[in-house]
C-alpha positions as CSV (number, residue, x, y, z in Angstrom):
1,M,113.0,28.0,-24.6
2,S,115.5,30.4,-22.9
3,F,112.4,31.6,-20.9
4,F,112.4,28.4,-18.6
5,I,115.8,27.3,-18.8
6,S,118.9,29.5,-18.2
7,D,121.5,29.5,-21.1
8,A,125.0,27.7,-20.1
9,L,127.8,30.1,-20.1
10,A,130.4,28.3,-21.8
11,A,133.2,30.8,-21.2
12,A,133.2,30.4,-17.1
13,P,135.8,28.2,-15.9
14,A,134.9,24.6,-14.4
15,E,135.4,24.7,-10.6
16,A,137.4,21.8,-9.5
17,Q,135.4,18.6,-8.1
18,Q,135.6,17.8,-4.4
19,D,136.5,14.7,-3.1
20,P,133.1,12.8,-2.3
21,I,134.8,11.5,1.0
22,M,135.4,15.5,1.9
23,S,131.8,16.0,1.4
24,F,130.5,13.6,3.7
25,L,133.2,14.6,6.7
26,P,130.8,16.9,8.1
27,L,128.0,14.6,8.3
28,V,130.3,11.8,10.1
29,L,131.8,14.6,12.3
30,I,128.1,15.5,13.4
31,F,127.1,11.7,13.9
32,V,130.4,11.2,16.3
33,V,129.5,14.2,18.4
34,F,126.0,12.9,18.9
35,Y,127.2,9.3,19.7
36,F,129.6,10.7,22.5
37,L,127.1,13.4,23.9
38,L,123.7,11.6,23.6
39,I,123.8,8.0,22.5
40,R,126.6,6.8,24.6
41,P,125.6,8.5,28.1
42,Q,122.0,7.3,27.4
43,S,122.7,3.6,27.0
44,K,124.9,3.6,29.6
45,R,122.4,5.2,31.8
46,A,119.7,2.7,31.0
47,K,122.4,-0.1,31.5
48,E,122.7,1.0,34.9
49,H,119.1,1.2,35.8
50,K,118.6,-2.1,34.4
51,K,121.3,-3.4,36.8
52,M,120.1,-1.8,39.8
53,V,116.2,-2.9,38.9
54,A,117.5,-6.5,38.6
55,G,119.4,-6.2,41.9
56,L,116.4,-5.3,44.1
57,A,116.0,-7.0,47.3
58,K,113.4,-7.1,50.0
59,G,114.0,-4.4,52.6
60,D,115.6,-2.0,50.1
61,E,114.6,1.3,50.2
62,V,113.5,3.0,47.0
63,V,112.0,6.0,45.4
64,T,109.7,5.5,42.4
65,N,109.4,7.9,39.3
66,G,106.3,9.3,40.9
67,G,108.2,10.4,44.0
68,L,107.0,7.8,46.4
69,L,109.9,7.0,49.1
70,G,109.2,3.4,50.5
71,R,110.7,0.0,51.3
72,V,110.5,-3.1,49.3
73,T,108.3,-5.6,50.9
74,E,107.7,-8.2,48.1
75,I,109.2,-8.8,44.7
76,G,107.5,-10.3,41.6
77,E,108.6,-10.9,38.1
78,N,107.4,-7.5,37.1
79,F,106.0,-5.4,40.2
80,V,107.3,-4.6,43.4
81,Q,105.5,-3.9,46.6
82,V,106.4,-0.9,48.3
83,K,105.4,0.0,51.9
84,V,105.1,3.7,51.9
85,A,103.4,4.2,55.5
86,D,101.9,2.0,58.2
87,N,99.3,-0.1,56.6
88,V,99.8,1.2,53.2
89,E,101.6,-0.7,50.5
90,V,101.5,-0.1,46.6
91,K,102.4,-2.0,44.0
92,V,104.5,-0.6,41.1
93,Q,106.2,-1.7,38.3
94,K,109.9,-2.7,38.4
95,Q,110.9,0.0,36.0
96,A,109.1,2.8,37.7
97,V,111.7,2.5,40.6
98,A,114.0,5.5,40.1
99,N,116.6,5.2,42.8
100,L,117.9,2.9,45.5
101,M,118.2,5.0,48.5
102,P,120.8,4.5,51.6
103,K,119.5,2.4,54.4
104,G,118.0,4.5,57.1
105,T,116.4,7.3,54.7
106,A,113.0,6.1,55.6
107,K,113.0,5.5,59.3
108,E,109.2,5.7,60.0
109,L,108.4,2.9,57.8
């Protein structure tokens, strides 16, 4: 039977058992680092974007996630109509608005 199971060495001194809290300490430290470097900034950015989307008004100049620069002409519950050129208006989801630009950025509109 010693072929499958190695014999225990009774003469070897037993190692001192570590505190269970100390064994979980590296895992806790990694979670804290992930929280402050990844989770917290991402949730802060999401909260700022949600506030910006909720505050959209007619006449605001915006850039969409697709890179379109235009002026908001109509606001619905889920969609925003953006004028990108003369006689060209596109309807995009509110969440697709990436940035609010300063007034006068799109002078030709």
